[in-house]
GUTIDREN-991899 format. One record per residue (C-alpha): residue number from 1; residue in one letter; x, y, z. Coordinates in steps of 0.02 Angstrom, whole numbers, plus 32768, in hexadecimal, padded with zeros to 4 digits. Layout:
N
{NUM; a; {X; Y; Z}}
...
END
This chain:
264
{1; m; {4F85; F312; 3136}}
{2; w; {4F65; F39F; 30BF}}
{3; k; {5017; F3DF; 30BB}}
{4; k; {4FED; F47C; 305C}}
{5; i; {4F6E; F4B6; 30DF}}
{6; l; {4FA1; F560; 3124}}
{7; g; {5024; F569; 309A}}
{8; l; {5025; F5D7; 2FFF}}
{9; g; {4FC9; F553; 2F9B}}
{10; a; {4F3A; F53D; 3015}}
{11; s; {4E8C; F55B; 2FCF}}
{12; k; {4E0D; F5C8; 3028}}
{13; r; {4DA7; F52E; 3051}}
{14; e; {4E3C; F4D9; 30A2}}
{15; k; {4E65; F574; 3107}}
{16; d; {4DAF; F583; 313E}}
{17; l; {4DB1; F4CC; 3172}}
{18; v; {4E4D; F4E5; 31DC}}
{19; s; {4DF6; F577; 3231}}
{20; l; {4D69; F500; 325F}}
{21; y; {4DE4; F490; 32BA}}
{22; d; {4DF1; F512; 3344}}
{23; r; {4D39; F4F2; 336B}}
{24; v; {4D66; F444; 33A9}}
{25; p; {4DD0; F456; 3447}}
{26; k; {4E59; F3D4; 3450}}
{27; e; {4E1E; F397; 34FA}}
{28; k; {4D6F; F379; 34B6}}
{29; r; {4D9B; F31E; 3417}}
{30; p; {4D66; F267; 340F}}
{31; r; {4DF5; F1EB; 341D}}
{32; h; {4D9E; F168; 33B3}}
{33; i; {4D26; F192; 3325}}
{34; a; {4CC4; F10B; 32C9}}
{35; i; {4C6C; F12E; 3224}}
{36; i; {4BE6; F0CC; 31C9}}
{37; m; {4C05; F108; 3118}}
{38; d; {4B54; F0F2; 30D5}}
{39; g; {4AFF; F132; 3038}}
{40; n; {4B79; F111; 2FAA}}
{41; g; {4AF7; F0B4; 2F44}}
{42; r; {4A6D; F131; 2F69}}
{43; w; {4AE0; F1BF; 2F36}}
{44; a; {4B04; F16B; 2E8F}}
{45; e; {4A50; F13E; 2E6C}}
{46; g; {4A1A; F1F0; 2E92}}
{47; k; {4A90; F22C; 2E0A}}
{48; g; {4A5A; F1A9; 2D8C}}
{49; l; {4AFF; F14A; 2DA0}}
{50; i; {4B22; F094; 2DC4}}
{51; r; {4B3C; F067; 2E7B}}
{52; t; {4BF5; F045; 2E66}}
{53; a; {4C0F; F0FC; 2E38}}
{54; g; {4BD6; F128; 2EE7}}
{55; h; {4C53; F0B3; 2F36}}
{56; r; {4CE0; F101; 2ED3}}
{57; a; {4CA7; F1B1; 2F03}}
{58; g; {4CA2; F17B; 2FB9}}
{59; v; {4D5D; F155; 2FB4}}
{60; g; {4D80; F20D; 2F99}}
{61; t; {4D17; F239; 3031}}
{62; l; {4D76; F1BC; 309B}}
{63; r; {4E1A; F209; 3065}}
{64; d; {4DDF; F2B6; 309B}}
{65; i; {4D9E; F27C; 3144}}
{66; l; {4E3E; F21D; 3166}}
{67; h; {4E9F; F2BD; 3144}}
{68; v; {4E36; F31E; 31C1}}
{69; c; {4E51; F298; 3246}}
{70; v; {4F0D; F2A4; 322B}}
{71; d; {4F06; F362; 3235}}
{72; l; {4EA2; F35E; 32D7}}
{73; g; {4F0C; F2DA; 332A}}
{74; i; {4E7D; F25E; 333C}}
{75; e; {4EBE; F1BF; 338B}}
{76; v; {4E52; F13B; 3334}}
{77; l; {4DE1; F13C; 329B}}
{78; t; {4D7C; F0A1; 3271}}
{79; v; {4D15; F095; 31D1}}
{80; y; {4C95; F013; 31A0}}
{81; a; {4CCD; EFDE; 30F3}}
{82; f; {4C7A; EF35; 30D9}}
{83; s; {4C0C; EED2; 3150}}
{84; t; {4BF6; EE18; 3161}}
{85; e; {4B47; EE35; 311C}}
{86; n; {4B84; EE91; 3081}}
{87; w; {4BAE; EDEC; 302D}}
{88; k; {4AF3; EDE1; 300A}}
{89; r; {4B02; EE6E; 2F8A}}
{90; p; {4B07; EE48; 2ECF}}
{91; r; {4BAB; EDF1; 2EA1}}
{92; p; {4BE3; EE79; 2E25}}
{93; e; {4BD4; EEFD; 2EAD}}
{94; v; {4C33; EE92; 2F2A}}
{95; d; {4CBD; EE70; 2EAB}}
{96; f; {4CC9; EF2A; 2E87}}
{97; l; {4CD7; EF52; 2F40}}
{98; m; {4D63; EED5; 2F57}}
{99; s; {4DBE; EF1D; 2EBF}}
{100; l; {4DA4; EFCF; 2EFF}}
{101; f; {4DE5; EF9A; 2FA9}}
{102; s; {4E84; EF56; 2F5A}}
{103; e; {4E98; EFF3; 2EF1}}
{104; y; {4E83; F061; 2F8B}}
{105; l; {4F11; F009; 2FE5}}
{106; e; {4F84; F01D; 2F50}}
{107; k; {4F5F; F0D6; 2F36}}
{108; e; {4F54; F112; 2FEA}}
{109; i; {4FDC; F0B0; 3043}}
{110; q; {5066; F12C; 301B}}
{111; e; {5005; F1C1; 305D}}
{112; m; {4FD1; F163; 30F9}}
{113; e; {5088; F13B; 3118}}
{114; e; {50BA; F1F2; 3101}}
{115; n; {5034; F225; 317E}}
{116; h; {506F; F1A3; 31FF}}
{117; v; {4FC9; F145; 31F7}}
{118; r; {4FBF; F095; 323D}}
{119; l; {4F47; F019; 31EF}}
{120; r; {4EE3; EF88; 3234}}
{121; f; {4E5C; EF1F; 31E3}}
{122; l; {4DC9; EEE6; 324B}}
{123; g; {4D60; EE4E; 321F}}
{124; r; {4D70; EDA1; 31D6}}
{125; e; {4DEB; ED6F; 314F}}
{126; d; {4D88; ECDF; 3107}}
{127; g; {4D35; ED0E; 3063}}
{128; m; {4DBE; ED88; 3033}}
{129; s; {4E2F; ED58; 2FA2}}
{130; e; {4EE3; ED27; 2FC6}}
{131; a; {4F1F; EDB9; 2F5C}}
{132; l; {4EB9; EE37; 2FBF}}
{133; l; {4EEB; EDEC; 3065}}
{134; g; {4FA0; EDF9; 3031}}
{135; k; {4F8C; EEB3; 300F}}
{136; m; {4F31; EECC; 30B4}}
{137; h; {4FB8; EE75; 3118}}
{138; a; {5043; EED0; 30BB}}
{139; a; {4FF0; EF78; 30DB}}
{140; e; {4FDD; EF55; 3194}}
{141; a; {5093; EF20; 31A1}}
{142; r; {50D1; EFB7; 3140}}
{143; l; {5077; F032; 31B1}}
{144; a; {508B; EFD3; 3255}}
{145; g; {511B; F03E; 3294}}
{146; n; {50C2; F0E4; 3281}}
{147; d; {508B; F14A; 3317}}
{148; g; {4FFC; F1B3; 32D2}}
{149; l; {4F44; F193; 32B3}}
{150; q; {4F0A; F0E0; 32CA}}
{151; f; {4E9E; F0BE; 3231}}
{152; n; {4E2D; F026; 323D}}
{153; i; {4DD3; EFE1; 31A4}}
{154; a; {4D45; EF6C; 31D2}}
{155; a; {4D3A; EEF5; 313E}}
{156; n; {4CD6; EE54; 3141}}
{157; y; {4CAA; EE8E; 31EF}}
{158; g; {4C13; EE75; 3260}}
{159; g; {4C07; EEA9; 3315}}
{160; q; {4BAB; EE0D; 334D}}
{161; d; {4C27; EDA0; 32F0}}
{162; e; {4CB8; EDFB; 3343}}
{163; i; {4C6D; EDDD; 33EF}}
{164; l; {4C51; ED26; 33CA}}
{165; r; {4D05; ED13; 338E}}
{166; a; {4D43; ED64; 342E}}
{167; v; {4CD6; ECF1; 3498}}
{168; r; {4D19; EC58; 343F}}
{169; t; {4DCC; EC93; 3456}}
{170; l; {4DB5; ECAC; 3511}}
{171; a; {4D54; EC09; 3523}}
{172; a; {4DE1; EBAA; 34CF}}
{173; r; {4E5F; EBFB; 3544}}
{174; a; {4DF5; EBCC; 35DA}}
{175; q; {4DE2; EB1A; 359B}}
{176; a; {4E9F; EB0F; 3587}}
{177; g; {4EB6; EB48; 363A}}
{178; e; {4F0B; EBEC; 360A}}
{179; i; {4E87; EC54; 3661}}
{180; a; {4DF8; EC35; 36DA}}
{181; p; {4D47; EC6C; 36A8}}
{182; e; {4D43; ECE4; 373B}}
{183; d; {4DDF; ED3A; 36F6}}
{184; i; {4D7D; ED7B; 3662}}
{185; d; {4D53; EE31; 367D}}
{186; e; {4D2E; EEC3; 3609}}
{187; a; {4DE6; EEE7; 35EA}}
{188; m; {4E0E; EE32; 35BD}}
{189; f; {4D78; EE27; 354B}}
{190; a; {4DA5; EECB; 34F4}}
{191; g; {4E53; EE84; 34DA}}
{192; a; {4E09; EDF3; 3478}}
{193; l; {4DAF; EE65; 33FD}}
{194; d; {4DF2; EEA1; 3355}}
{195; t; {4E11; EF4E; 33A2}}
{196; a; {4E7D; EF0A; 3430}}
{197; g; {4EE7; EF92; 347F}}
{198; q; {4E7F; F022; 343A}}
{199; p; {4E0C; F099; 3499}}
{200; p; {4D50; F080; 3491}}
{201; v; {4CED; F0E0; 340F}}
{202; d; {4CBE; F191; 3443}}
{203; l; {4C5B; F1C6; 33AA}}
{204; v; {4BFC; F164; 3325}}
{205; i; {4BD0; F1C2; 3286}}
{206; r; {4B54; F17B; 3208}}
{207; t; {4B2C; F1CC; 3162}}
{208; s; {4A95; F1BA; 30EE}}
{209; g; {4A0A; F1C7; 316E}}
{210; d; {49FA; F11A; 31BA}}
{211; l; {49F2; F11A; 3279}}
{212; r; {4A3E; F074; 32A9}}
{213; l; {4AE5; F026; 32D6}}
{214; s; {4ADB; EF98; 3256}}
{215; n; {4B44; EF1C; 32B8}}
{216; f; {4BD9; EF93; 32C3}}
{217; l; {4C4F; EF94; 335A}}
{218; l; {4BC7; EF5B; 33D2}}
{219; w; {4C3C; EF45; 3467}}
{220; q; {4CAE; EFD9; 3443}}
{221; a; {4C1E; F055; 342B}}
{222; a; {4BC6; F02B; 34D0}}
{223; y; {4BD4; F0E0; 350C}}
{224; a; {4BF2; F138; 3467}}
{225; e; {4B99; F1D6; 3433}}
{226; f; {4B3A; F1CD; 338E}}
{227; w; {4B2F; F24B; 3302}}
{228; f; {4AC0; F22F; 326A}}
{229; t; {4AB0; F28F; 31C7}}
{230; e; {4A41; F280; 312D}}
{231; t; {4ADA; F2A3; 30C0}}
{232; n; {4B12; F211; 3054}}
{233; w; {4BC6; F1DE; 3070}}
{234; p; {4C0E; F222; 2FCB}}
{235; d; {4BC8; F2CE; 2FF8}}
{236; f; {4C04; F2CB; 30AC}}
{237; t; {4C80; F35A; 30B8}}
{238; p; {4D0F; F37E; 3130}}
{239; e; {4CAA; F414; 316A}}
{240; e; {4C16; F3A6; 319A}}
{241; f; {4C8D; F32D; 31F0}}
{242; v; {4CD8; F3B9; 3258}}
{243; g; {4C26; F3F1; 327F}}
{244; a; {4C06; F345; 32C9}}
{245; l; {4CA1; F358; 3336}}
{246; v; {4C66; F404; 336F}}
{247; d; {4BC0; F3B7; 33A1}}
{248; f; {4C1A; F32A; 33FD}}
{249; a; {4C84; F3A8; 345E}}
{250; q; {4BE6; F3F8; 34A2}}
{251; r; {4B99; F358; 34E5}}
{252; k; {4B9C; F322; 359B}}
{253; r; {4BD7; F26F; 35AC}}
{254; r; {4BA4; F21E; 3650}}
{255; f; {4BC8; F165; 362F}}
{256; g; {4B35; F135; 369E}}
{257; g; {4B64; F1AD; 372A}}
{258; l; {4B33; F25E; 3758}}
{259; n; {4B78; F301; 3718}}
{260; p; {4BB6; F361; 37B1}}
{261; s; {4B84; F406; 3762}}
{262; d; {4ACB; F3DF; 3748}}
{263; g; {4AA7; F347; 37B4}}
{264; k; {4A59; F2EB; 3722}}
END
């Protein structure tokens, strides 16, 4: 959380941002926000920089958005950091992303702890180095007792892969006689996913102009609202993020039913 907000050291921009928070009524704020942080490479190339410069700039944006979620009391934030398909990228870029990931955990863990953030990693562990996995597990354990924002980082993650892993887990339990096939319902299936125990996604935000889900939280986002922007992730500001939440608060969510007020 920006501790100096509303204090003597607060900048005009920070004070203006806090004033925007009032435009998002607490009862209409999404419980679970998922973000596809797209456009780091395009941002860098547009400035004549190497792609890795965009990834580094994107870390600063993530820090700012995490702060806003803490300030607003958002329950869950999930970000798409690295997909199962991203291994296809050039090896130097992949190596840089893994190094940046490790660096992020080292630099941000203290502030996350101070802000009572909990951390969970979604996705597969195979392919990750032992050193990085050690830092991931240590970070999760260090923040496990916190009671604030649940921060999920989807790394080496794919929605289809997650569903398949859940199916295999439940199939193995059925084969072992622990459960009967007819016992498997939506709640049990959700409990076998990486996000077990968390609410479904209410709002998916994607930056950089693409209009697709890209294999992200396919089960969890079944009834999510979507918000797209042309802005590349490094240029995505807290003000634009709050604007997305304002838009979400004005939507009518029917979940397949009818809205009593308009009959539609």
